[in-house]
N, C-alpha and C positions, 0 to 999 in steps of 0.2 A: 416938184422939179428934181429934187435929189434922187428920188426913187427911180424916175424915168431915166436919168443919166446913168445910174448904177446898172439898170437892166440893159441899157444899150452897151455898156462896157462889158457886161457878162456875155452878151451875144457876140460882141466883137472878139473876145478872147476864146470862147468855147464853140462858136459857130453853131451848127445844128445840135450839137450835144447839149447846149444850154437848155433845150426844151425837154431833155430827158432827166434833168436834175431838179431836185426840190430847192426852192428858195423860200426862206422864212424870215419874218421880221419879229424878233422877240420884243422890240420896242412897243409893238401893238398891245402887249400884255403888261408892260412895266411903265410906260411913259418914257419921257426923256430924262435920264438919270445924270446928265451932265458928265462929270468926271468918272462916275462909276459905270457908265454905259458899256465901255469897252470890256471891263472886267466881267460884268454879268454876261455879255454876249459871248466872251471866250468860254466861260463856264458852261453855258448852254450848248456851245459847239462841242466841247469835250464830252458832255453827257449824251449828245446826239450820236456821236461816233461810238461811245462806249455801249450805249443801250439800243442802237439801231432804231431810234425814234426821232422823227423830224418834228420839232415844236411847231404849232400852228401860227399863222398870222391871223389873229382874231379881229373881230369888229369890222369885217369887210362887208360893205353893203352895196357899193356901186362900182362897176368896172370903169377904169380910166381908158378912154378911147386911144390914148397915146401908148398904152401898154399892149404888146403882142399877146393875144390870148393863149398862145401855145406855151407860155411860161407856166410852170407848176408853182404857184405862189403859196401853196399849202394853206389855203383859206379855211379858217374856222375849225379845223379838226387835225390833230396830230396824225402823222402817217408813219406806219412801220415799214421799214425797208432796210436792206443792208447798207450801212454807211461806212465805207472804208477810209474816206477822207472828207474833210469839210473845210471851208474857209469862213472865217469871221471877219467881216468888214465893219469898221467903225469910222464914221465921219462925224466930226464934232464941230461945235461952234468955233468960229475963228479960222476955219479952214484946215484944221489938223485932221489927219486920217491915219489909220493903221489897218493892216491885214495880218491875220494869224492863220496859218495852215496847220490843221490837226490831222494826224494819220493814225489809224488803228494799229496798235502794237500787236505783232504776231510773233510771239517768242517761242 
């Protein structure tokens, strides 16, 4: 339910551009880390921008009919592409949430 809501929000904010972006769920590799989830997600986001590698969403076996198949959910294999900016969204138990935007430094 949360994933579908998040994808709808991404589509509402980015419109057609949402289908040109990679979306990744690191929780698929780590499980739910409770309080540490946001920190780990932020580190993965920084490394994705630094190294131009999108981490995969692993363990995907069945498509959800509620999810638009045009989204690039980076299933099962990391993807190399230029990453100039990325957003880490963290939604936790109890309704708290945070978003961190990371941008590549060009000095």
